[in-house]
N, C-alpha and C positions, 0 to 999 in steps of 0.2 A: 504494500500500500504506500503510495507516495507521501512524503512528509508534507503536512499542512503548512501553508505559507501565510496564513492570516496572522495578524499581529498577536492576538491573544495566544495562539498556539506556539508562536515563536518565543514569546515571553515565558509562558508557563512551563515549557520544557526544561527551563533552567532551575525550576523550583525543587531542588533535591531535598531541601530542609523545610518540610511543610509546617513544622511547629515553630519555626523561627519568626520573630516579630517582623512584620512589614511596616506597620504604622504604630507609632507610640505617640499618644497625644500629650499635651501639656499637663493634663491632670492625671496622667499615668495609665490611661486605658490603652489596651493593646489589641491589634488585629494581626493575627498570624497569617501565613500564606494559606493555611488550611481554611481559615475564616474567610479570606477574600475569594477563594474558589467557591465556597458555599454561598457566600453573600452575593457575589456577582451572578451566580446561577439563579438564585431566587429572583433577583432583579431582572434578569433576562427573561425569565418566565413571566414576570409582571408586565414587562414591555410587550411581549407577544400577546398576552391576554388583553392588553389595551389596544391592540390592533397594529402594532409595529411589525413590518415585514422587512426583509433584507433590502437595503438601499434607501429605506425611509429615513428622513432626518428627525433627530431628536434634539430640540433646542433647549439649552440648559442655562438658566440664570439663577444660580444659587450661591449661598455663602460656602466658604471652604469647610469641608468636613470629610471624614473618612468615607461616609456613605456616598459623597459626590464622586470620589475616586472609584468606588464600586460601581456606580452608575456608568461611568466611562467604560469600565471593563465589560459591563453588561451589554452596552451598545455594541462593542466589538464582537461579543459572543453571539448576539442576536443578528449580526450582519447589518446593523443600523449605522447611520452616519452621525457621528457625535458633533454637535454644534454648540460649543461653549460661548457664552456671551458675558462680557464685562458686567459686573454687578452695578456699575455706575450708569449704564445706559438708561436713557429715559424712554418713556412710552413712544415718543416721536421716533426715536432711533429703532426701537423694537418693531415698530410698524413696518419699517423698511426691511429689516432682517426677515421677519415672518413672511412678508409678501414675496420676497425674493427666494427664500429657501423652501417655503411651503412645508414646514415641519408637520409630521403626523402627531407628535406629542410635544408639548411645551411643559417644562418643569421649572418652577419658580419658588422663591422663598414664601413661606406661609403668609407673611404679612403683605405680600404683593399680589396674592391671588385675586383679590377683589378688583384690582386695577387691570391686571394682565389678562385674566380669563375672558372678558368680553372681546378684547382685541384678538386673542388667539382664536376664539370661536368665529368671529367675523371673517378671519383670514383662512379658515378651513381646517384648523387643527382638530383632531378627534377629541383630544382631552387636554386640559390644563391641570397638571398635577402639582403637588407641593412636596418640597424636601427641606426639612430644617436641619439644624446643626447637632441635634441630639437624637438622631435616628427617627425623628418624627415626620409627619406629613402623609398626605394621601398616597403618595407613591410607595412609601414603606408599608402602608396598610395593605397594599396589593400583594406584598410578598408573604403575608401570613399563609401558612400551610403550603407554600410553594416548595417543590423539590429542591434539594441541595446539589443536584447534578443537572447539567444541561447539555444537550447535543448541539455543539456550536454550529451555526449556519456556515455552509461552505463559502469561503471567500478566497480570492486570489490576491497576489501581490499588487495587482493593478486596480483592484477595487478600492473605492473611496472609504477611508476609515473616519475622516473628520473634515469638516469645513470650518476654516477660521476666516473671519472677515477682516480685511485690511483696507483702510480707507483709500480712496483714489484722489488724485489731484483735482479731478473734476467735481469732487464732493460726493460722488456715488461710490459706496463701499463695494469692494470686490470680494467674493468668496473663494479663498484659496483651497483647492481640493487636494488634500493630502491622503496618499494611499497607504495601505497596510505595508507595502514595500518601502515607501519613503520613511515611515516612522521606525520600522524595524532596522533598516540599514543605518539610520542615524544613532539609534540606541546602541547598536553593536559597535559602531565606530568610536563613539564617545567612551563607552565602557572600556574598550581596549586602550584608547589613547590616553585616558585619564587614570588608568590602572585601578578601576573599581573592581572589588571582589565581594564575596558574600560576607566578609568581615567588616565592611564599611557601614558606617552609620552617618547618614546625611542630615544636616539641619535644613529643614524645609520651611522657610518663612515666606515663600512666594505665593502669589495668587495662582489659581489653577484654571484660569480661563484663557491663558495664552500659551505659546510654545514653550517658554522658559520653565514655568512651574509644572505644566502638565506633561509635556513630552520630554524635554531635556532632563529635568530632575526626576520625575516619577518613572519614566520608562527606563532610564539607566538603572535605577534601583531595582525595578522589577526584572530587568535583564540579568542582574547579578545575584538575585536572591538575597539582596542586602536589606537594610532597615533604614527608616527615616523618622526623625523626631519632628512631628507634624505640628507646627505652630500656626495659629490663626492669621498672624501677620508679623511683620518685623517689629520687635520690641527689644531694646537693648538688654533689659533685665532678663527677659526670657532667653535671649541668645547666650548670655553669660551663665545662666543657670544650667543650660543643657550642654554647653560646650565640653565639659569634662567627659561626657559620654559619647561625644561625636568624633568623627574623623575628617569630615568634609562639610563644606557649605557652598551653596550656589546662591548668588545674590546679584542685585543691580548696584551700580555705583553709589546710589544713595545709602545703601546699607553700610558700605565701607566708610563713607564720609562720617556717618553717625558713630561707627565704632571707633574711628580715629579720635573723635572728640571726647571719647569716654576714657577716663583715667584707668579703668579696669582692663583695658587692652594692653597686655604685656606679654613677654615671652613665656611667662609662667602660665597665664590663663589660656594660651593657645598651644601649649606643649603637646596636647593630644591630637592636634589637627595636622593632617598631612596635606590638605588641599583647600584653598579658597578660590572659587571661580567667580568671575564677574562678566556680565553680559547685559543685553537688552538696550544698552546705551553706551556711549563712549566713556571710558574710564580715563579721567584726567591723569596725565603723567605725574603730577604733583601728589595726587591721591595714592597712586601706586607706590611712590617713593616714601610717602609719610607712613603708609602701612608697614612697609619693610623696616623703616627706622624704629617703629614701635614694637614689632614682633620678631624681626629677623626672618620673616616669611615673605615670599613674593606672590602676589595675587596673579592668578592665571587668567588672562583676558582672551576671549574668543569672539567670533563674529558669526552671526546668523540672522535670519529673518523669517517671517511667517511662512513665506513660500518655499523655503528650503530647509528649515531647521538649521543646524549648525553647518557652516562651511569651512571655517578655519579655526585654529587654536594655537596659542603659544605652546611650546613643548612642555611635557611633564618633566623630562630631564633636559637640561640645556637652558639657555638664557631666555627669560621671559622679559621681553623688551617693553619698557613703559611707552605707551602710545602706539604700540603695534598689536596686531591681532594674530600674529603667528603665521603658520603654514596651512595650506589646504589639508583637510582631513583625508585619511586613506580612502581612496575611491572617488574623491572629489577633484575635478579639474577646475582651475581658476585662471583667468587671463585678464589683462588690462587692454582695452581697445579705445580707439578714437571714437568719441560719441557720434560723430557725423558719418564717418566712412565705415566704421566697424573694423578698421585695420588694427591688427595686434601691435601693441607698443612694447618697447624694450624696458629693461630695468631702470627704475628711477623716474620714468615718464608717468605723468598723471593722466588718467583716463577713466573710462567706465569699467566697473567690475562686472565680469560675466562668469557664471558658474555652470557646471554640468556634472551630473552624477546621479546615483540612485536616490539621493535625498531630495532632489528637485521635484517640486509638485507637478501634478497632472495638468493643471491649468485653472482658469477662473470659472467658477460655476456659472453656466449659462451665458458666458461671454466669449464665444469662439474667436471673434475678431480681436478682442483685447488680448487673449491668450496668444494668438498668432503674432501680434505686434510685439510681444515681450520676449519672443524666442528667435534666435538666429536659425538659419536653415540647417546648420550643423548641430542643433540641439542645445546650444548654450542659452541660458536664461540671462536676460539683461536686468541686472539688479536695481539700477537707478542710483547706485552708490558710486561715488568717485574715489579712486584710490591709486596706489602705486605699489610696486614690488621692489624692495631695495636690493642692493647687490648681493646680500646674503640670503635672499629668498623670503624675508619677512614681508607680510602684507600690511599696509598702512591705509586706514580709511581717512580721507582728507576732506570729505564733504559729501553732499548729495546732489545728484543731478535733478532730483525732484525737490519739492519744497518741504519734505517731511521734517517734522519737529519730533524729537524723542524726549519726552519729559517724564522723569521718574520711571523710565523703562517702558512707557506706553507710547504708541505711535499716534501722532496728531497731525492731520493734514489741514493746512491753513484754509484751503478753499471752503471746507465745510463750515468753519467758524466764520469766515468772511461772509458767506451767504446769509448766516443768521444776523450778523451785525449790520450788513447792508440793508436788511429789511426793516431796521429800526428807523422810525420817522426822524428826520434831521441828519441822518448819516449820508454823506455824498459818496464816500468810498472808504474802504478799509484795506489794510494789509496786515496779515498776521505772520509773525516771524518767531524763530527760536533764538533766544539770547542766552549766552553762557550763565549757568546758575550752579552754585556750589553744591546745593542739595539735590537738585533735580536733573542735573546735566544740562538741560536747556529749559528755560522758563518761557511758556507761551506768552507772547506779548502782542497786543493789538495796537496798531497805529491807525488813527482815524482822521479823515478830513471831513469837517461838518459842512452842511449846506449853509448859505448865508443866512444869518439871523438865528440859527439853531444854538441852543445853549445846554447841550447834554454834558453831564459830568461822568467821571469814571464809574461811580456807583450806579448811575442810571443804566449804563451799558451792561454791566454785570447782572443787574437785576432783570433785564429784559431777556437775557439768554440763559440764565442759570437753570431754568426748568426745561430748556430745549436741548441741552448738551450735557454729556457726562462731566463730572466735576474736574477730571484731569484735563479736559479740553478748555476749561474756562481760563481766560487770560489772567496771569498774575498781575499784570499792569496794563492799563489802557492809557495811551498817550495821544494827545490831540496836536495836529500840525496843520499849517496853512496849505501845504502842498507836498506832494511826493516827488522824490527824485525820479526822473524818467530817462530812458535812452532815446535814441533817435527815432525809434518806432513807436514811442509813447508808452512803452511798457514800464511799469513800476520797477525800479532797481532795488530789489530786496537785499541784494548784497551790500548796497550803500546803507540801507536802514540797519542791517545787522552790525555793520562797522560803527555807525553812529551811536547805537545803543548798547555796544558790547560791554560797557561797564555798569549797566543799569542795576544789576543785582550783586555787584562786587561789594 
């Protein structure tokens, strides 16, 4: 019988130690590998009983919990497509996601059911179920008396395992289709490259609705039959409390900035740790050096994106260069090209980063033209990031060809925010940019030109859009100007605005 190539089968074949802890919560509750096999089976039965068939989408906007991880695994087992949604998304944003993805089932926090259920029903979902953080909710009620075993739906490497939405510069979000093969290949490559084994214990303080916390962190631990200390969010007190039991941590630059500011960060408190990984946003070289100075350990920075998972990493052994993102992972090809002609550039030259490998996504959900435009004829994906490869082979990210802002590890596309601001009475035009911010990497910043006679204030603008956009998209500052700098074609020169306000959050 041929080996099953679906993601769940590839993960579970590594679970030799079934009674080993997989998840340990802050309050000491433990889920073993035997527990997650049984729990995900019951949830898979619950999904099927609610009408989920292979290929159906299951949209999930819940708080972080062990049961939410089991739901992800249950979707894999039932052959469904897992669609995680940021808990900060508003009803207006959910309207688009539900309309586009057409989920069969929507799962939300219990407190949000009254608001989300009518929307889900109107857009064709069969059920709007709930999942709380204590194993509560109508979804868990459906698992009562369900069997602890489940015959996994047959899935191939090329079948879609998850759709993650990533905003577009036009303001319309795109659903990146990630296959079972994409996720399995990335988990295997990272486990090997970062030397994870069943003896590892990972501090998991990331959200689980995007690639970093759900796929990079969780899948690597599952691949290795390892354990993770499951924290609701980043809290320095919690981190230092669990660090003596841990061997590794994955975080965003904000985590490391906070730790550096804490007097408890010393060589002694980190002596059990073999690895600190940073991603989701650029790690400032000064943060890298400050962490080393306080602990004697070097943060390992890597580079990835929603559409590809991880592409590159600084080496486990060897120099971890501050400001660089290392080398392409095994199986991944990376090149730098001229953005206009597509011609491959040489060492040191700055151009567009393009990648190819088993980690690269299948395409954008129901956007064949957009998918075709983002791939070269030879299969390379055009990332939209600008970079260079130095003489020693290290990849450096130098900017973005698109206007993406990464704030606190979250992707923010200016056009979406500009559309909301431009709709405000009295606004003539807006430009949203990312400005260096010590805590968030980049601070979302809105520059506005008002119509003659208008008298809007910063607080007015924030008040008008705060219920329309997720909190991480809300500008940290709103600045009013008389006019924008423009090029000969009349296009707003955002690079000039970024230079002008570079020290705004200093």
